[in-house]
N, CA and C atoms of all chains as a GROMACS GRO file, in nm:
protein
  612
    1MET      N    1  -0.059  -1.832   0.832
    1MET     CA    2  -0.039  -1.713   0.916
    1MET      C    3  -0.059  -1.588   0.832
    2GLU      N    4  -0.117  -1.487   0.896
    2GLU     CA    5  -0.137  -1.361   0.824
    2GLU      C    6  -0.004  -1.295   0.792
    3LYS      N    7   0.007  -1.246   0.672
    3LYS     CA    8   0.129  -1.176   0.634
    3LYS      C    9   0.132  -1.038   0.699
    4TYR      N   10   0.253  -0.994   0.732
    4TYR     CA   11   0.275  -0.862   0.789
    4TYR      C   12   0.292  -0.761   0.676
    5ALA      N   13   0.232  -0.645   0.691
    5ALA     CA   14   0.246  -0.541   0.589
    5ALA      C   15   0.263  -0.406   0.656
    6LEU      N   16   0.319  -0.314   0.584
    6LEU     CA   17   0.323  -0.177   0.634
    6LEU      C   18   0.322  -0.079   0.517
    7PHE      N   19   0.264   0.036   0.546
    7PHE     CA   20   0.278   0.152   0.457
    7PHE      C   21   0.370   0.250   0.531
    8GLY      N   22   0.476   0.291   0.465
    8GLY     CA   23   0.568   0.388   0.526
    8GLY      C   24   0.559   0.520   0.451
    9LYS      N   25   0.558   0.629   0.525
    9LYS     CA   26   0.556   0.762   0.463
    9LYS      C   27   0.685   0.835   0.497
   10MET      N   28   0.750   0.889   0.396
   10MET     CA   29   0.870   0.970   0.416
   10MET      C   30   0.851   1.106   0.352
   11MET      N   31   0.886   1.209   0.425
   11MET     CA   32   0.879   1.345   0.370
   11MET      C   33   1.022   1.389   0.341
   12ALA      N   34   1.049   1.417   0.213
   12ALA     CA   35   1.185   1.459   0.176
   12ALA      C   36   1.202   1.609   0.204
   13GLN      N   37   1.324   1.648   0.226
   13GLN     CA   38   1.355   1.791   0.226
   13GLN      C   39   1.311   1.849   0.091
   14PRO      N   40   1.270   1.976   0.088
   14PRO     CA   41   1.223   2.033  -0.039
   14PRO      C   42   1.321   2.009  -0.152
   15GLY      N   43   1.272   1.957  -0.263
   15GLY     CA   44   1.355   1.934  -0.381
   15GLY      C   45   1.438   1.807  -0.376
   16LYS      N   46   1.427   1.731  -0.268
   16LYS     CA   47   1.513   1.612  -0.251
   16LYS      C   48   1.438   1.481  -0.276
   17ARG      N   49   1.316   1.489  -0.326
   17ARG     CA   50   1.240   1.364  -0.341
   17ARG      C   51   1.304   1.270  -0.442
   18GLU      N   52   1.351   1.321  -0.556
   18GLU     CA   53   1.408   1.231  -0.657
   18GLU      C   54   1.530   1.157  -0.603
   19GLU      N   55   1.613   1.231  -0.529
   19GLU     CA   56   1.733   1.170  -0.471
   19GLU      C   57   1.695   1.060  -0.371
   20LEU      N   58   1.593   1.088  -0.291
   20LEU     CA   59   1.547   0.989  -0.193
   20LEU      C   60   1.484   0.869  -0.264
   21LEU      N   61   1.412   0.894  -0.373
   21LEU     CA   62   1.352   0.784  -0.449
   21LEU      C   63   1.459   0.690  -0.505
   22THR      N   64   1.570   0.748  -0.549
   22THR     CA   65   1.680   0.666  -0.601
   22THR      C   66   1.732   0.572  -0.492
   23LEU      N   67   1.749   0.625  -0.372
   23LEU     CA   68   1.796   0.540  -0.261
   23LEU      C   69   1.695   0.430  -0.228
   24LEU      N   70   1.568   0.466  -0.233
   24LEU     CA   71   1.465   0.368  -0.196
   24LEU      C   72   1.452   0.258  -0.301
   25THR      N   73   1.470   0.292  -0.426
   25THR     CA   74   1.463   0.186  -0.527
   25THR      C   75   1.587   0.097  -0.517
   26GLN      N   76   1.698   0.153  -0.473
   26GLN     CA   77   1.816   0.068  -0.444
   26GLN      C   78   1.785  -0.024  -0.326
   27ALA      N   79   1.720   0.029  -0.226
   27ALA     CA   80   1.683  -0.053  -0.109
   27ALA      C   81   1.589  -0.165  -0.152
   28ALA      N   82   1.496  -0.134  -0.241
   28ALA     CA   83   1.402  -0.235  -0.290
   28ALA      C   84   1.477  -0.350  -0.357
   29GLN      N   85   1.581  -0.317  -0.434
   29GLN     CA   86   1.660  -0.422  -0.498
   29GLN      C   87   1.733  -0.508  -0.395
   30LEU      N   88   1.782  -0.442  -0.290
   30LEU     CA   89   1.854  -0.517  -0.185
   30LEU      C   90   1.763  -0.615  -0.113
   31VAL      N   91   1.642  -0.571  -0.079
   31VAL     CA   92   1.555  -0.657   0.002
   31VAL      C   93   1.472  -0.754  -0.083
   32ALA      N   94   1.474  -0.734  -0.215
   32ALA     CA   95   1.388  -0.815  -0.302
   32ALA      C   96   1.410  -0.965  -0.283
   33THR      N   97   1.532  -1.003  -0.253
   33THR     CA   98   1.562  -1.146  -0.239
   33THR      C   99   1.571  -1.188  -0.091
   34ALA      N  100   1.538  -1.098  -0.001
   34ALA     CA  101   1.544  -1.132   0.143
   34ALA      C  102   1.436  -1.235   0.176
   35PRO      N  103   1.464  -1.322   0.274
   35PRO     CA  104   1.363  -1.422   0.312
   35PRO      C  105   1.233  -1.355   0.354
   36GLY      N  106   1.124  -1.405   0.299
   36GLY     CA  107   0.991  -1.358   0.342
   36GLY      C  108   0.943  -1.230   0.278
   37CYS      N  109   1.021  -1.173   0.186
   37CYS     CA  110   0.979  -1.046   0.123
   37CYS      C  111   0.890  -1.072   0.001
   38HIS      N  112   0.768  -1.025   0.006
   38HIS     CA  113   0.676  -1.037  -0.109
   38HIS      C  114   0.669  -0.907  -0.188
   39HIS      N  115   0.654  -0.796  -0.118
   39HIS     CA  116   0.642  -0.666  -0.184
   39HIS      C  117   0.733  -0.564  -0.116
   40TYR      N  118   0.788  -0.478  -0.199
   40TYR     CA  119   0.853  -0.356  -0.148
   40TYR      C  120   0.839  -0.256  -0.261
   41ILE      N  121   0.730  -0.181  -0.257
   41ILE     CA  122   0.692  -0.094  -0.370
   41ILE      C  123   0.705   0.053  -0.327
   42VAL      N  124   0.765   0.131  -0.414
   42VAL     CA  125   0.793   0.271  -0.385
   42VAL      C  126   0.700   0.359  -0.470
   43TYR      N  127   0.644   0.463  -0.407
   43TYR     CA  128   0.548   0.552  -0.472
   43TYR      C  129   0.582   0.699  -0.447
   44LYS      N  130   0.539   0.783  -0.541
   44LYS     CA  131   0.535   0.927  -0.518
   44LYS      C  132   0.393   0.965  -0.478
   45ASP      N  133   0.379   1.051  -0.378
   45ASP     CA  134   0.248   1.104  -0.341
   45ASP      C  135   0.205   1.205  -0.448
   46ALA      N  136   0.080   1.190  -0.496
   46ALA     CA  137   0.034   1.276  -0.605
   46ALA      C  138  -0.003   1.416  -0.558
   47GLN      N  139  -0.030   1.431  -0.429
   47GLN     CA  140  -0.075   1.561  -0.378
   47GLN      C  141   0.038   1.641  -0.314
   48HIS      N  142   0.136   1.572  -0.260
   48HIS     CA  143   0.242   1.639  -0.183
   48HIS      C  144   0.374   1.617  -0.255
   49PRO      N  145   0.433   1.724  -0.310
   49PRO     CA  146   0.548   1.708  -0.400
   49PRO      C  147   0.675   1.653  -0.333
   50ASP      N  148   0.679   1.650  -0.200
   50ASP     CA  149   0.799   1.600  -0.133
   50ASP      C  150   0.776   1.468  -0.060
   51TRP      N  151   0.658   1.411  -0.074
   51TRP     CA  152   0.628   1.290   0.001
   51TRP      C  153   0.648   1.163  -0.082
   52ILE      N  154   0.695   1.061  -0.014
   52ILE     CA  155   0.716   0.928  -0.072
   52ILE      C  156   0.645   0.826   0.018
   53TRP      N  157   0.588   0.726  -0.044
   53TRP     CA  158   0.530   0.615   0.031
   53TRP      C  159   0.595   0.484  -0.013
   54VAL      N  160   0.598   0.389   0.078
   54VAL     CA  161   0.644   0.254   0.047
   54VAL      C  162   0.538   0.157   0.100
   55SER      N  163   0.503   0.054   0.022
   55SER     CA  164   0.419  -0.053   0.077
   55SER      C  165   0.502  -0.181   0.079
   56GLU      N  166   0.503  -0.244   0.193
   56GLU     CA  167   0.582  -0.367   0.209
   56GLU      C  168   0.491  -0.480   0.256
   57ILE      N  169   0.517  -0.600   0.203
   57ILE     CA  170   0.448  -0.720   0.253
   57ILE      C  171   0.554  -0.826   0.280
   58TRP      N  172   0.548  -0.883   0.400
   58TRP     CA  173   0.645  -0.982   0.447
   58TRP      C  174   0.571  -1.100   0.508
   59ASP      N  175   0.637  -1.216   0.510
   59ASP     CA  176   0.577  -1.330   0.578
   59ASP      C  177   0.555  -1.301   0.727
   60SER      N  178   0.647  -1.224   0.786
   60SER     CA  179   0.636  -1.195   0.930
   60SER      C  180   0.707  -1.066   0.961
   61VAL      N  181   0.676  -1.010   1.076
   61VAL     CA  182   0.745  -0.888   1.119
   61VAL      C  183   0.894  -0.917   1.143
   62GLU      N  184   0.925  -1.041   1.183
   62GLU     CA  185   1.066  -1.076   1.204
   62GLU      C  186   1.143  -1.069   1.072
   63ASP      N  187   1.082  -1.120   0.964
   63ASP     CA  188   1.148  -1.111   0.834
   63ASP      C  189   1.173  -0.965   0.797
   64HIS      N  190   1.073  -0.880   0.823
   64HIS     CA  191   1.093  -0.738   0.796
   64HIS      C  192   1.208  -0.682   0.878
   65ASP      N  193   1.207  -0.710   1.009
   65ASP     CA  194   1.310  -0.653   1.097
   65ASP      C  195   1.449  -0.702   1.055
   66ASN      N  196   1.459  -0.830   1.019
   66ASN     CA  197   1.589  -0.884   0.976
   66ASN      C  198   1.641  -0.814   0.852
   67SER      N  199   1.550  -0.769   0.766
   67SER     CA  200   1.594  -0.708   0.640
   67SER      C  201   1.672  -0.579   0.665
   68LEU      N  202   1.647  -0.516   0.778
   68LEU     CA  203   1.719  -0.391   0.808
   68LEU      C  204   1.868  -0.417   0.834
   69GLN      N  205   1.901  -0.544   0.855
   69GLN     CA  206   2.041  -0.581   0.881
   69GLN      C  207   2.115  -0.623   0.754
   70ILE      N  208   2.046  -0.629   0.643
   70ILE     CA  209   2.109  -0.673   0.518
   70ILE      C  210   2.223  -0.580   0.481
   71GLU      N  211   2.330  -0.640   0.432
   71GLU     CA  212   2.446  -0.558   0.395
   71GLU      C  213   2.406  -0.455   0.290
   72GLY      N  214   2.438  -0.333   0.316
   72GLY     CA  215   2.405  -0.226   0.223
   72GLY      C  216   2.282  -0.146   0.268
   73CYS      N  217   2.195  -0.212   0.345
   73CYS     CA  218   2.071  -0.145   0.387
   73CYS      C  219   2.100  -0.032   0.487
   74ARG      N  220   2.184  -0.062   0.583
   74ARG     CA  221   2.218   0.040   0.682
   74ARG      C  222   2.283   0.161   0.616
   75GLU      N  223   2.369   0.133   0.518
   75GLU     CA  224   2.437   0.242   0.447
   75GLU      C  225   2.334   0.330   0.375
   76LEU      N  226   2.234   0.264   0.313
   76LEU     CA  227   2.131   0.342   0.243
   76LEU      C  228   2.050   0.426   0.342
   77ILE      N  229   2.022   0.367   0.458
   77ILE     CA  230   1.948   0.442   0.560
   77ILE      C  231   2.028   0.564   0.603
   78MET      N  232   2.158   0.546   0.622
   78MET     CA  233   2.244   0.658   0.661
   78MET      C  234   2.246   0.767   0.554
   79GLN      N  235   2.246   0.724   0.427
   79GLN     CA  236   2.243   0.823   0.318
   79GLN      C  237   2.108   0.895   0.310
   80ALA      N  238   2.003   0.823   0.346
   80ALA     CA  239   1.868   0.880   0.335
   80ALA      C  240   1.839   0.981   0.447
   81MET      N  241   1.896   0.958   0.563
   81MET     CA  242   1.862   1.039   0.682
   81MET      C  243   1.868   1.190   0.656
   82PRO      N  244   1.978   1.242   0.599
   82PRO     CA  245   1.983   1.388   0.581
   82PRO      C  246   1.888   1.442   0.475
   83LEU      N  247   1.828   1.352   0.396
   83LEU     CA  248   1.732   1.397   0.293
   83LEU      C  249   1.590   1.407   0.349
   84LEU      N  250   1.570   1.358   0.470
   84LEU     CA  251   1.436   1.352   0.528
   84LEU      C  252   1.400   1.481   0.602
   85ALA      N  253   1.275   1.521   0.587
   85ALA     CA  254   1.221   1.631   0.667
   85ALA      C  255   1.132   1.566   0.773
   86GLY      N  256   1.189   1.537   0.888
   86GLY     CA  257   1.110   1.474   0.994
   86GLY      C  258   1.120   1.324   0.991
   87LYS      N  259   1.060   1.267   1.091
   87LYS     CA  260   1.068   1.123   1.114
   87LYS      C  261   0.969   1.051   1.020
   88PRO      N  262   1.012   0.942   0.958
   88PRO     CA  263   0.918   0.863   0.877
   88PRO      C  264   0.804   0.810   0.965
   89GLU      N  265   0.690   0.791   0.903
   89GLU     CA  266   0.574   0.737   0.976
   89GLU      C  267   0.538   0.602   0.916
   90LYS      N  268   0.488   0.511   1.001
   90LYS     CA  269   0.446   0.383   0.945
   90LYS      C  270   0.309   0.342   0.995
   91ILE      N  271   0.238   0.273   0.908
   91ILE     CA  272   0.106   0.218   0.937
   91ILE      C  273   0.123   0.067   0.930
   92GLU      N  274   0.106  -0.001   1.042
   92GLU     CA  275   0.127  -0.147   1.044
   92GLU      C  276  -0.004  -0.220   1.018
   93LEU      N  277   0.006  -0.327   0.940
   93LEU     CA  278  -0.112  -0.393   0.885
   93LEU      C  279  -0.096  -0.545   0.885
   94ALA      N  280  -0.207  -0.613   0.867
   94ALA     CA  281  -0.207  -0.757   0.837
   94ALA      C  282  -0.283  -0.775   0.706
   95VAL      N  283  -0.227  -0.854   0.617
   95VAL     CA  284  -0.291  -0.877   0.487
   95VAL      C  285  -0.413  -0.968   0.504
   96VAL      N  286  -0.525  -0.929   0.447
   96VAL     CA  287  -0.645  -1.012   0.450
   96VAL      C  288  -0.659  -1.091   0.319
   97GLY      N  289  -0.630  -1.024   0.207
   97GLY     CA  290  -0.639  -1.094   0.078
   97GLY      C  291  -0.653  -0.996  -0.036
   98GLY      N  292  -0.690  -1.050  -0.152
   98GLY     CA  293  -0.710  -0.964  -0.268
   98GLY      C  294  -0.624  -1.004  -0.384
   99LYS      N  295  -0.617  -0.916  -0.484
   99LYS     CA  296  -0.539  -0.943  -0.603
   99LYS      C  297  -0.400  -0.882  -0.591
  100GLY      N  298  -0.296  -0.961  -0.630
  100GLY     CA  299  -0.160  -0.907  -0.633
  100GLY      C  300  -0.073  -0.963  -0.524
  101ILE      N  301  -0.131  -1.049  -0.442
  101ILE     CA  302  -0.052  -1.114  -0.336
  101ILE      C  303  -0.098  -1.258  -0.328
  102SER      N  304  -0.002  -1.353  -0.324
  102SER     CA  305  -0.042  -1.494  -0.321
  102SER      C  306  -0.058  -1.541  -0.177
  103MET      N  307   0.432   0.465  -1.908
  103MET     CA  308   0.355   0.559  -1.827
  103MET      C  309   0.353   0.512  -1.682
  104GLU      N  310   0.358   0.607  -1.592
  104GLU     CA  311   0.354   0.570  -1.450
  104GLU      C  312   0.219   0.509  -1.414
  105LYS      N  313   0.224   0.403  -1.339
  105LYS     CA  314   0.099   0.342  -1.295
  105LYS      C  315   0.036   0.426  -1.184
  106TYR      N  316  -0.097   0.425  -1.184
  106TYR     CA  317  -0.174   0.495  -1.082
  106TYR      C  318  -0.194   0.401  -0.962
  107ALA      N  319  -0.180   0.456  -0.842
  107ALA     CA  320  -0.201   0.375  -0.722
  107ALA      C  321  -0.276   0.456  -0.619
  108LEU      N  322  -0.337   0.385  -0.529
  108LEU     CA  323  -0.397   0.456  -0.415
  108LEU      C  324  -0.399   0.365  -0.294
  109PHE      N  325  -0.392   0.431  -0.178
  109PHE     CA  326  -0.418   0.365  -0.050
  109PHE      C  327  -0.552   0.421  -0.002
  110GLY      N  328  -0.644   0.333   0.028
  110GLY     CA  329  -0.774   0.378   0.079
  110GLY      C  330  -0.790   0.334   0.223
  111LYS      N  331  -0.843   0.423   0.305
  111LYS     CA  332  -0.868   0.390   0.446
  111LYS      C  333  -1.018   0.394   0.473
  112MET      N  334  -1.069   0.288   0.535
  112MET     CA  335  -1.209   0.284   0.575
  112MET      C  336  -1.219   0.254   0.723
  113MET      N  337  -1.302   0.328   0.792
  113MET     CA  338  -1.325   0.303   0.934
  113MET      C  339  -1.462   0.240   0.947
  114ALA      N  340  -1.463   0.117   0.999
  114ALA     CA  341  -1.591   0.047   1.015
  114ALA      C  342  -1.661   0.094   1.142
  115GLN      N  343  -1.792   0.081   1.143
  115GLN     CA  344  -1.866   0.097   1.268
  115GLN      C  345  -1.811  -0.006   1.368
  116PRO      N  346  -1.812   0.028   1.499
  116PRO     CA  347  -1.755  -0.065   1.597
  116PRO      C  348  -1.809  -0.207   1.579
  117GLY      N  349  -1.720  -0.303   1.572
  117GLY     CA  350  -1.759  -0.444   1.561
  117GLY      C  351  -1.797  -0.488   1.421
  118LYS      N  352  -1.789  -0.398   1.323
  118LYS     CA  353  -1.834  -0.431   1.188
  118LYS      C  354  -1.718  -0.454   1.092
  119ARG      N  355  -1.596  -0.459   1.142
  119ARG     CA  356  -1.483  -0.472   1.049
  119ARG      C  357  -1.485  -0.602   0.971
  120GLU      N  358  -1.516  -0.713   1.037
  120GLU     CA  359  -1.513  -0.842   0.965
  120GLU      C  360  -1.615  -0.843   0.851
  121GLU      N  361  -1.732  -0.787   0.879
  121GLU     CA  362  -1.838  -0.782   0.777
  121GLU      C  363  -1.793  -0.697   0.658
  122LEU      N  364  -1.729  -0.585   0.688
  122LEU     CA  365  -1.681  -0.497   0.581
  122LEU      C  366  -1.566  -0.564   0.504
  123LEU      N  367  -1.481  -0.638   0.575
  123LEU     CA  368  -1.373  -0.710   0.508
  123LEU      C  369  -1.427  -0.812   0.408
  124THR      N  370  -1.535  -0.878   0.446
  124THR     CA  371  -1.596  -0.976   0.356
  124THR      C  372  -1.642  -0.909   0.227
  125LEU      N  373  -1.704  -0.792   0.240
  125LEU     CA  374  -1.748  -0.719   0.119
  125LEU      C  375  -1.629  -0.676   0.035
  126LEU      N  376  -1.522  -0.632   0.101
  126LEU     CA  377  -1.406  -0.583   0.025
  126LEU      C  378  -1.332  -0.696  -0.045
  127THR      N  379  -1.328  -0.813   0.015
  127THR     CA  380  -1.263  -0.924  -0.056
  127THR      C  381  -1.351  -0.970  -0.173
  128GLN      N  382  -1.482  -0.954  -0.160
  128GLN     CA  383  -1.570  -0.980  -0.277
  128GLN      C  384  -1.542  -0.878  -0.386
  129ALA      N  385  -1.525  -0.751  -0.347
  129ALA     CA  386  -1.494  -0.646  -0.445
  129ALA      C  387  -1.361  -0.676  -0.514
  130ALA      N  388  -1.264  -0.725  -0.438
  130ALA     CA  389  -1.134  -0.759  -0.496
  130ALA      C  390  -1.149  -0.864  -0.605
  131GLN      N  391  -1.235  -0.964  -0.579
  131GLN     CA  392  -1.258  -1.068  -0.679
  131GLN      C  393  -1.323  -1.011  -0.805
  132LEU      N  394  -1.415  -0.916  -0.786
  132LEU     CA  395  -1.483  -0.855  -0.901
  132LEU      C  396  -1.388  -0.776  -0.988
  133VAL      N  397  -1.298  -0.698  -0.925
  133VAL     CA  398  -1.212  -0.610  -1.004
  133VAL      C  399  -1.084  -0.680  -1.050
  134ALA      N  400  -1.059  -0.800  -0.998
  134ALA     CA  401  -0.932  -0.868  -1.029
  134ALA      C  402  -0.910  -0.884  -1.179
  135THR      N  403  -1.018  -0.903  -1.252
  135THR     CA  404  -1.003  -0.924  -1.397
  135THR      C  405  -1.035  -0.798  -1.477
  136ALA      N  406  -1.055  -0.687  -1.410
  136ALA     CA  407  -1.086  -0.561  -1.480
  136ALA      C  408  -0.963  -0.514  -1.558
  137PRO      N  409  -0.985  -0.447  -1.673
  137PRO     CA  410  -0.871  -0.398  -1.750
  137PRO      C  411  -0.784  -0.304  -1.666
  138GLY      N  412  -0.652  -0.330  -1.672
  138GLY     CA  413  -0.558  -0.239  -1.605
  138GLY      C  414  -0.539  -0.261  -1.458
  139CYS      N  415  -0.605  -0.362  -1.400
  139CYS     CA  416  -0.591  -0.384  -1.255
  139CYS      C  417  -0.471  -0.474  -1.225
  140HIS      N  418  -0.376  -0.421  -1.149
  140HIS     CA  419  -0.259  -0.500  -1.108
  140HIS      C  420  -0.273  -0.549  -0.963
  141HIS      N  421  -0.314  -0.459  -0.876
  141HIS     CA  422  -0.328  -0.495  -0.734
  141HIS      C  423  -0.460  -0.442  -0.679
  142TYR      N  424  -0.516  -0.521  -0.592
  142TYR     CA  425  -0.627  -0.473  -0.508
  142TYR      C  426  -0.617  -0.556  -0.381
  143ILE      N  427  -0.544  -0.504  -0.285
  143ILE     CA  428  -0.510  -0.582  -0.165
  143ILE      C  429  -0.577  -0.519  -0.043
  144VAL      N  430  -0.635  -0.606   0.038
  144VAL     CA  431  -0.714  -0.563   0.154
  144VAL      C  432  -0.636  -0.596   0.282
  145TYR      N  433  -0.634  -0.502   0.375
  145TYR     CA  434  -0.556  -0.516   0.499
  145TYR      C  435  -0.641  -0.477   0.621
  146LYS      N  436  -0.605  -0.537   0.734
  146LYS     CA  437  -0.653  -0.488   0.864
  146LYS      C  438  -0.546  -0.399   0.925
  147ASP      N  439  -0.586  -0.285   0.981
  147ASP     CA  440  -0.492  -0.200   1.054
  147ASP      C  441  -0.458  -0.269   1.186
  148ALA      N  442  -0.328  -0.276   1.217
  148ALA     CA  443  -0.284  -0.348   1.337
  148ALA      C  444  -0.307  -0.266   1.464
  149GLN      N  445  -0.320  -0.136   1.453
  149GLN     CA  446  -0.333  -0.050   1.572
  149GLN      C  447  -0.478  -0.012   1.601
  150HIS      N  448  -0.559  -0.005   1.498
  150HIS     CA  449  -0.696   0.044   1.513
  150HIS      C  450  -0.792  -0.070   1.479
  151PRO      N  451  -0.866  -0.120   1.578
  151PRO     CA  452  -0.944  -0.244   1.558
  151PRO      C  453  -1.059  -0.231   1.458
  152ASP      N  454  -1.095  -0.109   1.419
  152ASP     CA  455  -1.206  -0.094   1.324
  152ASP      C  456  -1.161  -0.042   1.188
  153TRP      N  457  -1.032  -0.028   1.167
  153TRP     CA  458  -0.985   0.031   1.042
  153TRP      C  459  -0.943  -0.076   0.941
  154ILE      N  460  -0.970  -0.046   0.815
  154ILE     CA  461  -0.932  -0.130   0.702
  154ILE      C  462  -0.858  -0.042   0.602
  155TRP      N  463  -0.758  -0.099   0.538
  155TRP     CA  464  -0.688  -0.030   0.429
  155TRP      C  465  -0.695  -0.115   0.302
  156VAL      N  466  -0.690  -0.048   0.190
  156VAL     CA  467  -0.680  -0.116   0.061
  156VAL      C  468  -0.567  -0.050  -0.016
  157SER      N  469  -0.483  -0.129  -0.083
  157SER     CA  470  -0.386  -0.070  -0.176
  157SER      C  471  -0.421  -0.119  -0.316
  158GLU      N  472  -0.430  -0.024  -0.407
  158GLU     CA  473  -0.468  -0.056  -0.545
  158GLU      C  474  -0.360  -0.004  -0.639
  159ILE      N  475  -0.332  -0.082  -0.744
  159ILE     CA  476  -0.244  -0.035  -0.852
  159ILE      C  477  -0.313  -0.063  -0.984
  160TRP      N  478  -0.319   0.042  -1.067
  160TRP     CA  479  -0.389   0.036  -1.196
  160TRP      C  480  -0.299   0.096  -1.303
  161ASP      N  481  -0.322   0.055  -1.427
  161ASP     CA  482  -0.248   0.118  -1.537
  161ASP      C  483  -0.274   0.268  -1.542
  162SER      N  484  -0.398   0.308  -1.512
  162SER     CA  485  -0.433   0.450  -1.520
  162SER      C  486  -0.548   0.480  -1.425
  163VAL      N  487  -0.566   0.608  -1.395
  163VAL     CA  488  -0.678   0.648  -1.311
  163VAL      C  489  -0.810   0.617  -1.381
  164GLU      N  490  -0.811   0.622  -1.514
  164GLU     CA  491  -0.934   0.590  -1.589
  164GLU      C  492  -0.973   0.444  -1.567
  165ASP      N  493  -0.874   0.355  -1.570
  165ASP     CA  494  -0.905   0.214  -1.544
  165ASP      C  495  -0.964   0.197  -1.405
  166HIS      N  496  -0.907   0.269  -1.309
  166HIS     CA  497  -0.963   0.263  -1.173
  166HIS      C  498  -1.107   0.312  -1.172
  167ASP      N  499  -1.131   0.428  -1.232
  167ASP     CA  500  -1.265   0.487  -1.229
  167ASP      C  501  -1.366   0.395  -1.298
  168ASN      N  502  -1.326   0.335  -1.410
  168ASN     CA  503  -1.416   0.245  -1.482
  168ASN      C  504  -1.455   0.124  -1.397
  169SER      N  505  -1.363   0.081  -1.310
  169SER     CA  506  -1.390  -0.039  -1.231
  169SER      C  507  -1.509  -0.019  -1.137
  170LEU      N  508  -1.536   0.107  -1.102
  170LEU     CA  509  -1.649   0.134  -1.012
  170LEU      C  510  -1.783   0.107  -1.080
  171GLN      N  511  -1.779   0.094  -1.212
  171GLN     CA  512  -1.902   0.067  -1.288
  171GLN      C  513  -1.924  -0.083  -1.312
  172ILE      N  514  -1.830  -0.166  -1.272
  172ILE     CA  515  -1.842  -0.311  -1.295
  172ILE      C  516  -1.968  -0.365  -1.228
  173GLU      N  517  -2.034  -0.454  -1.297
  173GLU     CA  518  -2.156  -0.512  -1.241
  173GLU      C  519  -2.126  -0.578  -1.106
  174GLY      N  520  -2.203  -0.544  -1.008
  174GLY     CA  521  -2.182  -0.601  -0.876
  174GLY      C  522  -2.109  -0.505  -0.784
  175CYS      N  523  -2.026  -0.416  -0.842
  175CYS     CA  524  -1.945  -0.326  -0.760
  175CYS      C  525  -2.032  -0.223  -0.688
  176ARG      N  526  -2.123  -0.164  -0.762
  176ARG     CA  527  -2.212  -0.064  -0.702
  176ARG      C  528  -2.294  -0.126  -0.588
  177GLU      N  529  -2.339  -0.250  -0.610
  177GLU     CA  530  -2.417  -0.319  -0.507
  177GLU      C  531  -2.334  -0.337  -0.380
  178LEU      N  532  -2.207  -0.375  -0.399
  178LEU     CA  533  -2.120  -0.394  -0.282
  178LEU      C  534  -2.098  -0.261  -0.210
  179ILE      N  535  -2.082  -0.153  -0.287
  179ILE     CA  536  -2.064  -0.021  -0.226
  179ILE      C  537  -2.188   0.015  -0.143
  180MET      N  538  -2.306  -0.013  -0.198
  180MET     CA  539  -2.430   0.016  -0.125
  180MET      C  540  -2.438  -0.065   0.004
  181GLN      N  541  -2.391  -0.192  -0.002
  181GLN     CA  542  -2.394  -0.274   0.119
  181GLN      C  543  -2.292  -0.226   0.222
  182ALA      N  544  -2.181  -0.171   0.170
  182ALA     CA  545  -2.073  -0.128   0.260
  182ALA      C  546  -2.106   0.002   0.333
  183MET      N  547  -2.181   0.090   0.266
  183MET     CA  548  -2.205   0.224   0.321
  183MET      C  549  -2.250   0.225   0.467
  184PRO      N  550  -2.355   0.146   0.503
  184PRO     CA  551  -2.402   0.155   0.642
  184PRO      C  552  -2.304   0.096   0.744
  185LEU      N  553  -2.201   0.025   0.696
  185LEU     CA  554  -2.101  -0.033   0.788
  185LEU      C  555  -1.989   0.066   0.819
  186LEU      N  556  -1.987   0.177   0.746
  186LEU     CA  557  -1.877   0.274   0.760
  186LEU      C  558  -1.905   0.377   0.870
  187ALA      N  559  -1.798   0.410   0.941
  187ALA     CA  560  -1.804   0.522   1.036
  187ALA      C  561  -1.730   0.637   0.970
  188GLY      N  562  -1.801   0.718   0.900
  188GLY     CA  563  -1.737   0.832   0.832
  188GLY      C  564  -1.696   0.799   0.691
  189LYS      N  565  -1.647   0.903   0.626
  189LYS     CA  566  -1.614   0.896   0.484
  189LYS      C  567  -1.478   0.828   0.465
  190PRO      N  568  -1.467   0.737   0.369
  190PRO     CA  569  -1.335   0.678   0.341
  190PRO      C  570  -1.236   0.786   0.297
  191GLU      N  571  -1.110   0.762   0.323
  191GLU     CA  572  -1.006   0.857   0.283
  191GLU      C  573  -0.915   0.789   0.182
  192LYS      N  574  -0.862   0.868   0.087
  192LYS     CA  575  -0.768   0.806  -0.005
  192LYS      C  576  -0.642   0.890  -0.023
  193ILE      N  577  -0.534   0.818  -0.047
  193ILE     CA  578  -0.403   0.878  -0.073
  193ILE      C  579  -0.369   0.838  -0.216
  194GLU      N  580  -0.358   0.937  -0.304
  194GLU     CA  581  -0.332   0.906  -0.445
  194GLU      C  582  -0.183   0.912  -0.474
  195LEU      N  583  -0.138   0.815  -0.555
  195LEU     CA  584   0.005   0.790  -0.572
  195LEU      C  585   0.038   0.758  -0.717
  196ALA      N  586   0.167   0.765  -0.748
  196ALA     CA  587   0.220   0.712  -0.874
  196ALA      C  588   0.328   0.611  -0.838
  197VAL      N  589   0.325   0.494  -0.902
  197VAL     CA  590   0.423   0.390  -0.872
  197VAL      C  591   0.559   0.428  -0.932
  198VAL      N  592   0.662   0.419  -0.851
  198VAL     CA  593   0.799   0.444  -0.899
  198VAL      C  594   0.868   0.313  -0.934
  199GLY      N  595   0.851   0.211  -0.851
  199GLY     CA  596   0.913   0.081  -0.880
  199GLY      C  597   0.923  -0.003  -0.755
  200GLY      N  598   1.003  -0.109  -0.764
  200GLY     CA  599   1.022  -0.195  -0.648
  200GLY      C  600   0.987  -0.338  -0.677
  201LYS      N  601   0.979  -0.416  -0.572
  201LYS     CA  602   0.946  -0.558  -0.584
  201LYS      C  603   0.796  -0.581  -0.566
  202GLY      N  604   0.737  -0.663  -0.654
  202GLY     CA  605   0.597  -0.700  -0.637
  202GLY      C  606   0.507  -0.637  -0.740
  203ILE      N  607   0.565  -0.555  -0.827
  203ILE     CA  608   0.488  -0.494  -0.935
  203ILE      C  609   0.575  -0.497  -1.060
  204SER      N  610   0.515  -0.542  -1.172
  204SER     CA  611   0.596  -0.550  -1.294
  204SER      C  612   0.591  -0.419  -1.370
   0.00000   0.00000   0.00000
């Protein structure tokens, strides 16, 4: 079955990107051992000083959705909300192949 | 040093996505062993039937740029050009951390 993937974009309030990055790397640690999680990688946008991207790869969209229920995840989301400038955006994908994913 | 990353978006001519995906997975095989290449993953966009995304992670932007000179890569780019509807877009990034990248 094709793996589910997404690119998520978050725009931090001005000057809040580092704080938001800290929360996201904590989230990455929480979901790293979740069933079906292959990737959860956090990036800084090189052009936009307040933007953050995440790339996720999961066995299925259900595995991704379940991860939002992991203990600690909801708390991180609540902490992240006031740091965001606007609603996060996501690009939903299916993995075709390549290097870096088995 | 922070790793260089990018998300690339390509829009195929209507009905040409599968053909373009074949070329991109060939490109992934070519660059897989290039110096500094950690990821080169090819995706189908779930919402747009003609769109393809690639996520790449490299030790440096120089390693990425050098990969375009690999034998066979230029040929694949030439084959891909007529399959594209418009110019590819890229989002340049720096890796912060997470699961799936060492």
